[in-house]
N, C-alpha and C positions, 0 to 999 in steps of 0.2 A: 977698051973704051978710053978715050982721052980725058984728061982732067977737065978741059973746057966743056966737053960733052956732059960729064958727070955734074958739073956745076950748073949747067943749063937745065939739065933734067931735074936736079934737086930744086932749083928755083921754080920751075914750072909746077912741080909737085907741091911746093909750099904755097904758091899762088892758088892752086886748085883747092888745097886743104882749107884755106881761109875764105875762099869764095863760095864753097858749096857745102851743104845745101843752102845755107844762109850766110851772107858775108859777115865777117867780123869774128872776133875771138870769144866774146862774151855777150850775153844779153841780160838786160835788166827788165824785169816784169813787175808790175804792181801786184801786191797781194792784199792790199786794203783799198777801200774806196778813196777816191781823190776827185770827187765831183764838185766840191765847194771849198771855200776858204776855210771853213770850220774843219773839214776833213784834213786839209793840209796842215792846219794848226795842230791837230791831234797827232798827225804823222811825224811832225818835227818836234813834238814836245819831248823833253828828256825824262820826265818823271814816269815812274812805273808804280805798281802796287806796293812794292817794298819800300818806296820812298815816303809814303804817306804816314 
């Protein structure tokens, strides 16, 4: 197997890896409600129970 062929094969494997089953390397999913401005304000608040 030539070096060029190995590089082409590796490149294709990398493209397939990142394209299937869902394109991209990572996914971010909401775990809390974000339906209103109030929800978003709570989500971005820095305080927690130990701060009070």
